[in-house]
N, C-alpha and C positions, 0 to 999 in steps of 0.2 A: 301499540307501542313500537318505537323504532327498534330495528334489529341491532343487537349488540354483538360485536365481534369478540371472540375469545382473547384472553391475554396473549400478548406477543410471545412466540416461542423463542427460547434462547438456544444456544448450540447444544449438540449432542456429541458424545464420544464416538470416535471411529476406531475400530480395531481391525487390522488386517492380520490374518493368521496364515502363514505359509502360502500366500497368494501366488499363483503361477498362471502363465498363459503360454500355451504351445500351439503354433499354427501347423496344420497338416503339411507335410513335406519339408518342414524346416528342421535342420539337424539340431538347432539349439532353441531353447525356449526364449520367447520375447521378454517375458518376465519370469524370474526364477525364485520362488520360495521367499517372498517378501513378507516380513512381519513387522508391524508398527502399531503404536497406539497414539492417537491424536486426542488431546484433551478437549472437553466441551468449551466452546468459545475461543478456541485457539486458531491462529492463522499459521498454517504450515505450508511451506513452499518446497516444491520438488524442482531441483535444478540439476542439470547434467548435460552431457553432449548429445547431439542429435542422434536419434535412433537408440537411445539407452533404455527406452521403455517407460519414460515418465508419464507421457500422455496415455499410454495403454493402461498403466497402473491406475491413473485417475479415472479413466472411463470404466474400469472394472468396479469402482465403488458404486456407481449407479447402474452398472450392468449394461451400459451401451456396448461394452465388450464383455462377453461371458467368460468368467475365469475357467481355466481347465482344472485347477485344483485350489484347495484352501478355502477359508471362510472369511466372510465380511460381517461385522457386527456394527450396527449404528444404534447408539443409545442402549446398548446391551442386547438388542434384538438381532438375531441371525437373519440377514436379508438374502443370503445366498440362494435360498430356494423359494422365496415368495415371488409373486407376479412382478416381473421387471417393470411393466408399465405403471403399476401402482407405486412401486419404489421411486421411479423417476419423478412422479408427481409430488413426492415428499422431499426431493433433493433438488435444490436450485442448480442451474447449469448455465454458465456464461462462457462464450467462446470468442475467438478472434473474429473481427469484422462483424460482431454483434449477432449474426444469424437471425436477424429479424425477417419476418415474412413480408415481402415487398408489396403484396396486394392488400395487406391489412394496415389500418391506421395505427398510430402509436398506442392509442387507448385499447384497440382490439388486440394488439400484440401483448400488452401487459396483462390484459384480462384473460388470456388464453387458458392458463392452468386453473385459476379460480372458477372459470366457467365449466371446465371439464369435471371438476370435483363437486359441482352443484351449488356454488354460492348463488345467493339471490342477486337480482339485477342492482338493487339499491346498494348492497354490500360491495359488489364489484365496482360500481361507479365511485363509491367513496374510497375504495382501495386504490384505484387507478390514480385518483387525484393525490392521495397520500404518497404513493410511490414516486410520482413525478416530482412532488415537492421534496421528497427525501433525497433524490439524486440531483436536485438543483435546477429543475426545469419547470417553468411556469405552466401549470395545467391548462390555463385558458389559452395559452399560445401554442402548446404542443399537442394537445389532446387529439385534434383531428388531422394532424399532419401524417404524411406517408414517409417511410424510411428514406426515399430518394430526396426528400426535401430537407433532410438533416445533414449536418456535418458529421465527419467520422467520429469525433468525440461525443456528439449528441447521440449518435446511434449506439455507441458503447454504453452510455448512461441508461438509455432505454433498455438495452440488453440486460444490464444489471437489475433494473427495476422489474423487468419481466421475470428474471430468475428469483427475485425475492417476493413476488406478488402474493403467493400462497403461504407466505411466512414459514418457509422450511427451516429446520434447524441446521441444515448443512448446505453450504454453497460450494460447488466445484467450479473452478475457473481455469480454462485451458488457454494459456497465452492470450488473455482477454484484451490486452492493450498493445499487442505486437504490431498491429497494422496502422497505427496512427503516428503522427509526427512527434518528435521528442518533447516539445513544449506541452502539447495536449496530453501526452502520456504522463508527464509529471503531474499535471493537474488531476488526471483520472486516478493515479496512485494516491494522491492526497485525499481525493473524494472517497476512495475505498477505505482508507485508514479512518477517516471521519465517520463513515457509515458503521464501521466495525466498533468504534467507541460507543455508538448509540445502540447497536443491535446485538452484539456479542454472539454472532453466529459462529459455527465451526466452518472455517474456510480452508479448502485445499486448493493451492494455486500453483500452476505449472508455468515456468518461464525458462528461457535459455540465458537470461540476463542476470548475472550475479548481483549487480548493483540494485536491480529491482527486487531481487530476493532479500537483500539486506534491508531494503527500505520497508517492505510490506510485511515481512515474516516475523512471527514470534519465535519460530524455530525453522531451520532450513535442513532439508534432507538432500545431501549431495549424493547423486546416484551414479554408479558406474554402469557398464553394460549389463543388460538383463535386470535393471533396477536394483542391483546389489547396493546396499547402503554403505557408502564410504564414510560418512559422518552425518549424524543427526543431532543437532545442537542449536543453541542460540546464535544469532548473527555475530555477537561480540566474541563468543567462545571460538567460533570458526575463524574469525579474523585474527584473533590473538594466538590461537593454538590449533592450527590445522592438523588434522590427524595424520596426513602423509603427503607425499609429493603430488599425488593426484588432486587432493583438495587444495594444496598450495597453488597448483596450476589454475584452479578455478578462481581462487582469491585474486591471483595476479599481482602485478606490481602496485605499489602505493596503498598497502593495507591501512596505514595510518590515515591517509586521506579518505579511504572508504569508510572509516569510522565516523566521518562527518554525516553519513547517512543514518547514524544511530541516534542523533540528537535532533529534536524537532524545534521549529520556530516557537511553538508554545512553551518550550523550556527556557527560552531566553527572553530578554526584556523587550516587550512590544510597547512603544510609546504612542501617546496621542499626538495628533498633528493638527494644525489649524486647517479647517475645511470650510468650504462654501458649496452651495449647489448651483447648478446651471440656471436655476430660476431666480437666484438672488439678484437684486439690482447692483449695478456696477459700483455705486457709491458704498453700498454695504460691503462689497468685496474689498474695496480700498480700506475701509475702516477696520475690517476684520484683520487684514494683513498688517496694518499699522499697529493695532492693539496687541497683536500676537508677539511682536518683537522679532519676528522671523523675516527672512528675506524671501520666503517662498510660501505658497499656500496650495492646498490640493483641491481642485475643482471636481465635484461629484456630479454624476448625471442624475436624471429624474428618478432612477432606481437606487440611488446612493452607491453607485459603483464608481471607482476611481476613473476619472476621465482625462484631466490635464493637470500638469504641474504649472503653476503661474508664478512668475517672479515679478518684482516691482517694475522692472523695465518693461515687461510684457503688458502690464496694466497701463503704463504711461503711453504705450503705443496702441492701445486697444481702440481708442477713438469711438467709444460708445458701444463697441461690439467685441465679444470674446471669440468670434468665429475663427479668426486667424491668430489669436494670441495664445502663447504658452506652448508647451511640449506635451504631446499625447502620451498617456501612460501605456507603454508597450508591454509591460510584464508586471504581474503581481504574484504573491505567494499566499498560501493559506497557513493557518496555525499548524496544520499537520505536515507542511513541507519540511524537508530536511535542512540542516545547516548548509549542506552542499548546494541544494536548490537555491537557497536564499543568497548565498555568496555569489553564485553564477548570475543571479538576477541583479544584484547590487553592482557587480563588476562591469556589467554592460551599461550601467548608468553612471555618467560622469559625476552626478551629484551624490553618489554613495548612499542611497537609501532605496527601499522598495516598499510599496503599500501591501498591507496584509488584509486579506478579504475572508469573509465567511460564506455562508450559504447564499447561492445565487450571485456571488461576486460582490456582496455588499461590503463596504469599507469597515474595517475594525481597528486599524492602527498602522504604524510604520515601524519597520526594523531597519537600523542603519549599520554602516560598515564598522563603526567603533564597537557596537554591541556584539556583532558577529565575531570580530577579531578577538575580543576579550574571551568569548566562549571558546574559540579555537585555541587560544593560548592556554586556557584552563584544561582543555582536553589534552593538548600536547604535554603539559606539565604533569597531568595524571599519568599519561603513558610513560613519561620519563621516570617518575617515581616507581611505577610498577616494574619497569625494566631494572631499576637499581635494586628493588626488593628481590626480584627474581635472581639477579646476579649475586646478591648477598646470600640467598638460599643455596645457590649452586656452590659458592665458595665454602659455605659451612659444611655442605655434604662432602665436598672434596677433602676438606680438613678432617672430617670424621673418618672417612675411608683411609686417609693417610695414617691417622693416629692408630686405627685398628690394625692396619698392615704392619706398622712399626712395632706394636705390642706383640703381634703374632711372631714377627721375625726375631724378637728379643728373647723369647722363651726357649728353653732347651727342648730338643726334639722329643716328642712323646709326652711332654708335660702339659697337663690340662690347665686351662685358664682358671684363675681363682674364682 
């Protein structure tokens, strides 16, 4: 009988209790008395200034750095005193620049932990293919490649696949997307959000980029020096009600615009669009464009990925070949992209629309400027109403205080209120 893998693990709670780290010779602890509870299946982001101890705190969870004091519980189990090597095999870990072993193939990198913990060859082989597919890489194409043969974004995807290969309940990510270009970074963030929707792991994510924290986090821990927690709350709560000036400094200017990172493309209207494939005969493309009533059609490649935008005039000039016709699709967004990502993509395109893609970049629809701007207006209107309600509450509180003070002033000295 074929070997059956156990049911996929979901996230586990993480409890940090008075966690501290002091290095010999240092007058101050690097991390001082941090206590925090992270829910199972939650994505929590540590953000703070350089040197505040956020990466040190993260690394103490899997004991890459041994704590000086305090306790760590994962899924209710105190892991402070167990074998750290065994602990690390139960906790996924992804870092900046992927950390892949250059002398190993993609498949060997992903198989590393499952092989160490004794999985069979057949199960490992199936898991490698499953993981590559999960992070949007074709197993047949990438299985035997070496890290040097991959782009930076592809390396990071393999790094995440390796961290998830043994199906750990917890995934630690230390600035995993910090070394790639902004466009690739946006797509990797979207991919992580999509993966989390499917897997429900407990993710602890370190970044210095507050916009990234807003985008990927269910909750954000804004850390001061020595990892003292300045505020630990949802992105929306931190944007609308920062705890103090330190947190406000991290939020920075344009808090209302940053809220665009809280709404996803999947939350707005995605419309279908007339499409053809690169293998379709030219006459079929003409007919499809005519029947659609549109002035434009989207050409998909052999893998159903957006390839070119074709207008009527482009087809008239095609002369039997699409090789030089149309405008290449330079940018796409996924359903997990933010409104801000989509707006940036649409604003760079004079036609005012962007293609929406799914796993492996396959076409799913289009979102246009009108839809996005309607969503922005709704968001701004909700903010305006919230501000008016808040102002009204403040005025009522002031009126109540004034009334109380006037009542107290009007009573004879020593007379108790009725």
